[in-house]
C-alpha positions in Angstrom: 5.5 11.1 -0.8 1.9 10.3 -1.9 0.6 13.3 0.2 2.9 15.6 -1.4 2.4 14.1 -4.6 -1.4 14.7 -4.1 -0.8 18.2 -3.1 1.1 19.1 -6.2 -1.6 17.6 -8.3 -4.4 19.4 -6.3 -2.4 22.7 -7.0 -2.1 21.9 -10.5 1.6 21.3 -10.4 3.8 18.4 -11.0 7.2 17.2 -9.6 10.4 18.3 -11.4 11.9 14.7 -11.0 9.3 12.0 -11.5 11.8 9.4 -12.8 13.7 9.7 -9.6 10.6 9.7 -7.5 9.5 6.4 -9.2 12.8 4.8 -8.8 12.6 5.8 -5.0 9.0 4.2 -4.5 9.6 1.1 -6.6 12.9 0.2 -4.7 10.8 0.0 -1.6 8.8 -3.1 -2.5 9.4 -6.2 -0.5 9.7 -9.7 -2.1 6.1 -10.4 -0.8 4.7 -7.6 -2.7 4.0 -5.0 0.0 5.8 -1.8 0.6 8.1 -0.6 3.4 9.2 2.6 4.8 12.9 2.1 4.1 14.9 5.6 4.6 18.4 4.3 3.7 19.8 3.8 0.3 21.6 0.7 1.3 18.8 -0.8 3.3 17.0 -3.8 1.5 12.9 -4.0 2.0 12.1 -7.1 4.0 9.0 -9.0 4.0 8.6 -8.6 7.9 8.8 -4.8 7.3 6.0 -4.5 4.8 3.2 -2.5 6.2 -0.4 -2.2 4.7 -0.2 1.6 5.2 3.0 2.0 3.4 1.8 -0.3 0.5 -1.1 2.3 0.4 0.8 5.2 0.1 3.4 3.6 -2.5 0.6 2.5 -4.8 -1.3 5.6 -4.5 2.0 7.5 -5.2 2.7 5.4 -8.3 -0.7 5.9 -9.6 -0.4 9.6 -9.4 2.8 9.3 -11.3 0.8 7.2 -13.8 3.1 4.0 -13.7 2.2 0.3 -13.4 2.8 -1.1 -9.8 5.6 -3.5 -10.0 5.0 -7.0 -9.1 1.4 -6.3 -8.9 0.0 -9.7 -8.3 2.3 -10.0 -5.2 1.2 -6.7 -4.1 -2.6 -7.7 -4.4 -1.8 -11.1 -2.9 0.0 -9.1 0.2 -3.1 -7.0 0.8 -5.4 -9.9 0.7 -3.3 -11.6 3.2 -3.5 -8.8 5.4 -7.3 -9.2 5.9 -8.0 -10.8 9.3 -10.5 -13.4 10.2 -13.0 -10.9 11.4 -12.6 -9.1 7.9 -10.7 -6.0 9.0 -7.0 -5.4 7.7 -4.0 -5.9 9.8 -0.7 -3.8 9.6 0.8 -7.0 7.9 0.1 -10.6 7.3 -0.3 -12.6 10.6 -0.1 -9.7 12.8 -1.3 -10.1 16.5 -2.0 -6.4 17.0 -5.4 -7.0 15.3 -7.2 -5.1 12.7 -8.1 -1.4 13.1 -9.9 1.1 11.0 -7.0 2.8 9.5 -5.4 -0.4 8.4 -8.8 -1.6 7.0 -9.1 1.7 5.1 -5.7 1.6 3.8 -6.4 -2.1 2.8 -9.6 -1.2 1.0 -8.1 2.0 -0.8 -5.1 -0.2 -2.0 -7.2 -3.0 -3.3 -9.6 -0.3 -5.1 -6.3 1.1 -6.7 -5.4 -2.1 -8.0 -8.8 -2.9 -9.2 -9.4 -5.5 -6.5 -12.2 -6.2 -3.8 -11.8 -7.6 -0.3 -12.0 -11.2 -0.4 -14.5 -11.2 2.5 -16.6 -8.1 1.9 -19.4 -9.0 4.2 -17.1 -9.4 7.1 -15.0 -6.4 6.3 -18.3 -4.4 6.6 -19.3 -6.0 9.6 -15.8 -5.1 11.2 -16.0 -1.6 10.7 -20.0 -1.0 11.7 
């Protein structure tokens, strides 16, 4: 949805139904503050499904729609919890898959949109160099 909204904005257009889009995105926030890729109207977002990339896309979409991020303190905490010991970012807190450059980019972009910085910037820089 973020990429669609960014494309509309880049072409000088806006969505015809922003309220429905806002409701759709906000309904995908898990209790831990992260966002999930739930594609069913009846499914509940779960903490174990929250994902750093989905969280970036949700936060970026809500920013383009000019609304506040719901439960932003929990969202910030979720992103900070995704930072691994080596400084990069994981798909979700505690993931055993390890950090990678895409998840790190998503974590950093999300923190920037939320007005935050990484908890350990030196380690973060070292993890991507």
